[in-house]
C-alpha positions as CSV (number, residue, x, y, z in Angstrom):
1,M,31.1,-1.9,27.4
2,S,29.7,-0.6,24.0
3,Q,26.0,-0.9,23.4
4,Q,24.7,-3.1,20.7
5,T,23.5,-1.3,17.6
6,P,19.7,-1.5,17.3
7,Q,18.5,-3.7,14.4
8,A,15.5,-3.2,12.1
9,I,12.2,-4.6,13.4
10,R,11.3,-7.9,11.9
11,G,8.9,-7.4,9.0
12,T,10.2,-4.0,8.1
13,Q,12.7,-3.1,5.4
14,D,15.1,-0.4,4.5
15,I,14.8,0.4,0.7
16,F,17.8,1.8,-1.1
17,G,19.3,2.3,-4.5
18,A,17.8,0.4,-7.5
19,D,15.1,-1.2,-5.3
20,A,14.0,2.3,-4.1
21,E,14.0,3.5,-7.7
22,A,11.6,0.6,-8.6
23,F,9.4,1.5,-5.7
24,A,9.3,5.2,-6.8
25,F,8.6,4.2,-10.4
26,V,5.5,2.3,-9.2
27,V,4.2,5.3,-7.2
28,E,5.0,7.8,-10.0
29,T,3.2,5.7,-12.6
30,F,0.2,5.3,-10.3
31,E,0.1,9.1,-9.8
32,R,0.2,9.7,-13.6
33,V,-2.5,7.1,-14.3
34,R,-4.9,8.2,-11.6
35,K,-4.7,11.8,-13.0
36,L,-5.7,10.4,-16.4
37,Y,-8.8,9.0,-14.8
38,R,-9.4,12.1,-12.7
39,F,-9.2,10.4,-9.4
40,R,-8.7,13.0,-6.7
41,R,-5.7,12.6,-4.4
42,I,-6.4,12.1,-0.7
43,E,-4.2,11.7,2.4
44,M,-5.5,9.6,5.3
45,P,-4.4,9.3,9.0
46,V,-2.0,6.5,9.7
47,F,-4.1,5.5,12.8
48,E,-7.8,5.5,13.5
49,K,-10.1,4.5,16.3
50,T,-10.0,0.8,16.6
51,A,-13.8,0.6,16.0
52,V,-13.3,1.8,12.4
53,F,-11.5,-1.4,11.6
54,S,-13.2,-3.8,13.9
55,R,-16.7,-2.8,12.6
56,S,-15.6,-2.7,8.9
57,L,-13.5,-5.9,8.9
58,G,-15.5,-7.9,11.3
59,E,-14.6,-8.7,14.9
60,T,-13.9,-12.4,14.1
61,T,-11.6,-11.9,11.1
62,D,-7.9,-12.8,11.3
63,V,-7.0,-9.2,10.7
64,V,-8.9,-7.9,13.7
65,S,-8.3,-10.7,16.0
66,K,-4.7,-11.4,15.3
67,E,-3.0,-8.9,13.0
68,M,-3.8,-5.4,14.0
69,Y,-1.4,-3.1,15.8
70,S,-3.7,-1.6,18.4
71,F,-2.7,0.5,21.4
72,E,-4.3,2.7,24.1
73,D,-3.4,6.4,24.0
74,R,-3.0,8.6,27.1
75,G,-6.7,9.4,27.1
76,G,-7.6,5.7,27.2
77,E,-8.8,5.6,23.6
78,S,-8.1,2.4,21.7
79,L,-6.3,3.3,18.4
80,T,-5.1,1.1,15.6
81,L,-2.4,1.6,12.9
82,R,-4.3,1.2,9.7
83,P,-4.2,-2.3,8.3
84,E,-6.0,-1.2,5.1
85,F,-7.2,2.0,3.4
86,T,-10.9,1.4,2.6
87,A,-12.3,1.6,6.2
88,G,-10.6,4.9,6.9
89,I,-11.8,6.3,3.5
90,A,-15.3,5.2,4.3
91,R,-15.1,6.9,7.7
92,A,-13.9,10.1,6.1
93,Y,-16.7,10.0,3.5
94,I,-19.2,9.9,6.4
95,T,-17.6,12.3,8.8
96,D,-16.1,14.9,6.5
97,G,-19.0,15.7,4.3
98,W,-17.6,14.1,1.1
99,Q,-21.1,13.0,0.1
100,Q,-21.5,16.3,-1.6
101,Y,-18.9,15.2,-4.2
102,A,-20.6,11.9,-5.0
103,P,-19.9,10.0,-7.1
104,L,-16.4,10.5,-5.6
105,K,-13.3,9.1,-7.2
106,V,-10.3,9.1,-4.9
107,A,-6.8,7.6,-4.8
108,T,-4.0,7.4,-2.2
109,H,-0.9,5.4,-1.3
110,G,1.2,4.8,1.7
111,P,2.2,2.5,4.6
112,L,-0.1,-0.1,6.2
113,F,0.5,-2.3,9.2
114,R,-0.3,-6.0,10.0
115,Y,1.3,-8.4,12.4
116,E,1.7,-11.5,10.3
117,R,4.5,-13.8,9.3
118,P,6.8,-12.0,6.9
119,Q,7.3,-13.7,3.6
120,K,8.2,-12.8,0.0
121,G,6.7,-9.5,-0.9
122,R,4.8,-9.3,2.4
123,Y,5.9,-7.3,5.4
124,R,4.5,-6.1,8.7
125,Q,4.9,-2.5,7.5
126,F,3.9,-2.7,3.8
127,H,2.8,-0.1,1.2
128,Q,-0.3,-0.1,-1.0
129,L,-1.8,1.9,-3.8
130,D,-5.6,2.4,-3.4
131,A,-8.3,3.6,-5.7
132,E,-12.0,3.9,-4.8
133,I,-15.3,5.1,-6.4
134,I,-17.9,6.0,-3.8
135,G,-21.5,6.8,-4.4
136,A,-21.7,5.0,-7.8
137,G,-23.9,1.9,-8.0
138,E,-23.7,1.4,-11.7
139,P,-21.5,-1.3,-13.3
140,Q,-19.7,1.4,-15.3
141,A,-17.8,2.3,-12.1
142,D,-16.5,-1.3,-11.7
143,V,-15.4,-1.2,-15.4
144,E,-13.6,2.1,-15.0
145,L,-11.6,0.8,-12.0
146,L,-10.7,-2.4,-13.7
147,V,-9.6,-0.6,-16.9
148,M,-7.6,1.8,-14.8
149,A,-5.9,-1.2,-13.0
150,D,-5.2,-2.9,-16.3
151,Q,-3.6,0.3,-17.7
152,L,-1.5,0.7,-14.6
153,L,0.0,-2.8,-15.0
154,K,0.7,-2.2,-18.6
155,E,2.4,1.1,-18.1
156,L,4.5,-0.5,-15.4
157,G,5.6,-3.0,-18.0
158,I,4.5,-6.0,-16.0
159,A,1.1,-7.0,-17.6
160,D,2.6,-10.1,-19.4
161,G,1.7,-13.1,-17.3
162,V,-0.8,-11.3,-15.1
163,T,-4.4,-12.5,-15.3
164,L,-7.5,-10.7,-14.3
165,Q,-9.7,-13.2,-12.4
166,L,-13.3,-12.1,-12.1
167,N,-16.3,-13.2,-10.2
168,T,-19.7,-12.0,-9.0
169,L,-21.1,-12.3,-5.5
170,G,-24.5,-11.3,-6.6
171,D,-26.8,-8.7,-4.9
172,G,-27.9,-9.1,-1.3
173,A,-30.7,-11.6,-2.0
174,S,-28.5,-13.7,-4.3
175,R,-25.6,-13.8,-1.8
176,D,-27.9,-14.7,1.1
177,A,-29.4,-17.6,-0.8
178,W,-26.0,-18.8,-1.8
179,R,-24.7,-18.5,1.7
180,T,-27.6,-20.6,3.0
181,A,-26.9,-23.4,0.5
182,L,-23.2,-23.4,1.3
183,V,-23.9,-23.8,5.1
184,E,-26.2,-26.7,4.4
185,Y,-23.7,-28.3,2.1
186,F,-20.7,-28.0,4.3
187,R,-22.6,-29.0,7.5
188,A,-23.0,-32.5,5.9
189,V,-19.2,-32.9,5.7
190,K,-18.1,-30.7,8.6
191,G,-16.1,-33.4,10.4
192,D,-13.9,-33.9,7.3
193,L,-13.1,-30.2,6.8
194,S,-10.0,-28.4,8.1
195,E,-10.2,-26.8,11.5
196,D,-10.2,-23.3,10.0
197,S,-13.1,-24.2,7.7
198,Q,-15.0,-25.8,10.5
199,D,-14.6,-22.5,12.4
200,R,-15.8,-20.5,9.4
201,L,-18.7,-22.7,8.5
202,E,-21.5,-20.8,10.4
203,R,-20.1,-17.3,10.4
204,N,-18.2,-17.0,7.1
205,P,-18.8,-20.0,4.8
206,L,-17.8,-18.3,1.6
207,R,-14.2,-18.2,2.9
208,I,-14.2,-22.1,2.8
209,L,-14.3,-21.8,-1.0
210,D,-10.8,-20.2,-1.3
211,S,-9.3,-22.5,1.4
212,K,-5.8,-23.7,0.5
213,D,-5.9,-26.7,2.9
214,P,-5.9,-30.0,0.9
215,R,-8.4,-31.4,3.3
216,D,-11.0,-29.0,1.9
217,K,-10.3,-29.3,-1.8
218,P,-12.5,-32.5,-2.4
219,F,-15.5,-30.6,-1.0
220,T,-15.1,-27.1,-2.4
221,A,-15.0,-28.5,-6.0
222,D,-18.6,-29.7,-5.7
223,A,-20.0,-26.9,-3.5
224,P,-23.0,-24.9,-4.7
225,K,-22.1,-22.2,-7.3
226,I,-23.2,-18.6,-7.1
227,D,-24.5,-18.8,-10.7
228,D,-27.4,-21.0,-9.5
229,Y,-28.6,-18.3,-7.1
230,L,-28.1,-15.1,-9.1
231,S,-31.2,-12.9,-9.5
232,A,-32.0,-11.5,-12.9
233,E,-30.7,-8.1,-11.7
234,A,-27.4,-9.6,-10.5
235,Q,-26.9,-11.5,-13.8
236,D,-27.5,-8.2,-15.7
237,F,-25.0,-6.3,-13.6
238,F,-22.3,-8.9,-14.1
239,A,-23.0,-9.0,-17.9
240,K,-22.6,-5.2,-18.1
241,V,-19.3,-5.4,-16.2
242,T,-17.9,-8.1,-18.5
243,G,-19.3,-6.4,-21.6
244,G,-17.6,-3.2,-20.6
245,L,-14.3,-5.0,-20.1
246,D,-14.6,-6.7,-23.5
247,A,-15.3,-3.3,-25.1
248,A,-12.3,-1.7,-23.5
249,G,-10.0,-4.6,-24.5
250,V,-9.3,-5.9,-21.0
251,A,-8.8,-9.6,-20.9
252,W,-10.4,-11.5,-18.0
253,T,-11.1,-15.0,-16.9
254,R,-14.0,-16.3,-14.7
255,A,-12.9,-17.5,-11.2
256,P,-16.0,-18.9,-9.5
257,A,-14.1,-19.6,-6.3
258,L,-13.0,-16.0,-5.9
259,V,-15.0,-14.7,-2.9
260,R,-15.1,-12.0,-0.2
261,G,-16.1,-13.2,3.2
262,L,-17.7,-10.1,4.7
263,D,-21.4,-9.5,4.2
264,Y,-21.1,-6.0,2.8
265,Y,-19.4,-7.1,-0.4
266,R,-21.7,-7.3,-3.4
267,H,-21.5,-8.1,-7.1
268,T,-18.0,-7.7,-8.6
269,A,-14.9,-9.3,-7.0
270,F,-11.6,-9.4,-8.8
271,E,-7.9,-10.1,-8.5
272,F,-5.0,-9.6,-10.9
273,V,-2.8,-12.7,-10.4
274,T,0.7,-13.8,-11.5
275,D,2.8,-16.9,-11.1
276,R,6.0,-14.9,-10.9
277,L,5.8,-14.3,-7.2
278,G,5.4,-17.8,-5.9
279,A,2.5,-18.6,-3.7
280,Q,1.8,-14.9,-3.1
281,G,0.4,-14.3,-6.6
282,T,-2.1,-11.5,-6.1
283,V,-0.7,-8.2,-7.1
284,L,-3.9,-6.1,-7.2
285,G,-7.4,-7.0,-5.9
286,G,-10.7,-5.5,-4.9
287,G,-14.4,-5.5,-5.3
288,R,-17.8,-3.8,-4.7
289,Y,-18.7,-3.1,-1.1
290,D,-22.1,-1.6,-1.2
291,G,-22.9,-2.4,2.5
292,L,-19.8,-0.9,4.2
293,M,-21.1,2.6,4.9
294,E,-24.0,1.2,6.8
295,A,-21.7,-1.0,8.9
296,L,-19.9,2.2,9.9
297,G,-23.2,4.0,10.8
298,G,-23.6,5.9,7.5
299,S,-26.4,6.0,4.9
300,P,-26.6,3.2,2.3
301,T,-23.9,4.1,-0.2
302,P,-22.7,2.0,-3.1
303,A,-18.9,1.8,-3.5
304,V,-16.2,-0.2,-5.3
305,G,-12.4,-0.1,-5.1
306,W,-9.1,-1.9,-5.3
307,A,-5.7,-1.9,-3.7
308,A,-2.3,-3.1,-4.9
309,G,0.9,-3.9,-2.9
310,I,3.7,-1.6,-4.0
311,E,6.4,-4.0,-2.9
312,R,5.0,-6.8,-5.1
313,L,4.6,-4.5,-8.0
314,A,8.2,-3.3,-7.6
315,M,9.4,-6.9,-7.5
316,L,7.7,-7.5,-10.9
317,V,9.2,-4.2,-12.2
318,G,12.7,-5.3,-11.1
319,T,15.6,-3.1,-10.2
320,R,15.8,0.2,-11.9
321,D,19.0,2.3,-12.5
322,D,19.4,5.8,-11.1
323,V,18.7,8.7,-13.4
324,P,21.6,8.9,-15.9
325,L,24.2,11.5,-15.0
326,E,24.5,14.0,-17.9
327,V,27.3,16.3,-16.7
328,V,29.9,16.1,-14.0
329,I,32.0,19.2,-13.3
330,A,35.6,18.6,-12.3
331,V,36.9,21.7,-10.5
332,E,40.7,21.7,-11.0
333,N,41.3,24.9,-9.1
334,D,39.7,25.7,-5.7
335,A,39.5,29.4,-6.7
336,L,36.8,28.3,-9.2
337,I,34.5,26.5,-6.7
338,D,32.0,29.3,-6.5
339,F,32.0,29.6,-10.3
340,A,31.3,25.9,-10.5
341,H,28.5,26.2,-8.0
342,A,26.8,28.8,-10.2
343,K,27.1,26.6,-13.3
344,L,25.9,23.5,-11.4
345,A,22.8,25.4,-10.3
346,E,22.1,26.7,-13.8
347,L,22.4,23.1,-15.2
348,R,20.0,21.7,-12.6
349,R,17.5,24.5,-13.1
350,A,17.5,23.7,-16.8
351,G,16.7,20.0,-16.1
352,V,20.2,18.6,-16.6
353,T,21.3,16.0,-14.1
354,S,24.6,17.2,-12.8
355,E,27.2,16.6,-10.1
356,M,30.4,18.3,-9.1
357,V,33.8,17.0,-8.0
358,A,35.8,19.6,-5.9
359,S,37.4,17.6,-3.1
360,G,40.6,15.6,-2.9
361,S,43.8,16.3,-4.9
362,P,43.1,18.8,-7.7
363,K,45.1,16.6,-10.1
364,K,42.9,13.6,-9.4
365,R,39.5,15.3,-9.6
366,F,39.2,14.7,-13.3
367,D,40.0,11.0,-12.8
368,K,37.5,10.8,-10.0
369,A,34.8,12.5,-12.3
370,A,35.6,10.0,-15.1
371,K,34.7,7.1,-12.9
372,M,31.2,8.4,-12.2
373,G,29.8,7.2,-15.5
374,S,28.6,10.6,-16.7
375,L,27.7,11.3,-20.4
376,R,29.9,14.4,-20.3
377,I,32.8,15.7,-18.1
378,A,33.3,19.4,-17.8
379,S,36.7,20.3,-16.5
380,I,37.1,23.9,-15.1
381,S,40.6,25.3,-14.8
382,L,42.5,28.5,-14.7
383,R,44.9,29.4,-17.6
384,D,46.7,32.7,-17.7
385,G,44.2,34.0,-15.2
386,N,41.3,33.0,-17.4
387,T,38.5,30.5,-16.6
388,V,38.5,27.7,-19.1
389,V,35.7,25.1,-19.4
390,N,36.4,22.0,-21.5
391,V,33.5,19.6,-22.2
392,R,34.3,16.0,-23.2
393,G,32.2,13.0,-24.1
394,E,29.4,14.4,-26.2
395,N,26.5,12.3,-27.6
396,D,24.3,12.5,-30.6
397,D,21.7,14.9,-29.0
398,D,22.6,18.2,-30.7
399,A,19.9,20.1,-28.9
400,R,21.0,18.8,-25.5
401,T,24.7,19.5,-26.3
402,A,23.9,23.0,-27.3
403,L,21.9,23.6,-24.1
404,I,24.8,22.4,-21.9
405,H,27.4,24.4,-23.9
406,G,25.3,27.5,-23.7
407,I,25.3,27.2,-19.9
408,L,28.9,26.3,-19.4
409,N,30.3,28.6,-22.0
410,P,27.9,31.5,-22.3
């Protein structure tokens, strides 16, 4: 009895062809943009001690309680596949002495893991771009990250129809006063709230504001607003962020219901949102998390950052064709295969995308090459003992044509 072929794990994907080209285009564009802004490239472990995420994300959040891929290693240590980048980067900042580089601008990308229901643009193994500024408490850092994100979306060609939604969570005192007012307000209607919101009421009331449950909507509309509790310092900080965006030509809209539930978030919160991906409309999001380092046992350190799902960005980019094939060499005599290998190597070293056809019937190799969609076909044959190269299908680029002829017919 033959064994059944193993299938891909639910929530993972195999990316190929034009979809893989779109994925690569997103990463390549991100790498180019982050260099323009002088963000330093970092690589982070795929797994960390579980405490890194449970302490940073909160023991009671859905990510920690339901979605993390955690396991015990042979030494009895509880480890977790990273569900996000920020906590691991914060841990490295504390443990690896990165404080000496503050303010530190870093960027990375790679796979993350969460056990949740797969849906459009969301997988259990997914991939993100990530950019962080650590050790900078000024609003200019928030502006720089937002301008960088805006430029990334524009250079990907997907900025049309994407809106930057912006809010402030205030400083610590402002947020605490707002939180107290929200708890008091929602307690009065607790019995009418959804089960999730009732559960969040005492420990995470800000999350009720972005509830999608229709039972909560009548109450969230009239809930206390952060603007009524902002200190003068918090108002000034937000004004400098919005003023910087206006000066840089970055359009934004105020989203007073946009929140971050964890207590270490401060001031700026933001999302770039589109209606082209159905219900999963956020393509890039982030905010300022000035209290995270302390939650991980470090010194108080201001920080701000964002992350973007590569899969969602690639969906907006759409499928992309492979790199155009400039030259295909049809070897019509097996005695010339080594000669063709030499020419193929020269073409590729010169930056010319090239392929070779040297299998199958010699008489049919040219026909096979013709079906590959190349801009030029170079047939190599023997005539009266001499090697003859014939190039067909030129285009209007005289310099490129001269380069290729110079290699094939030196």
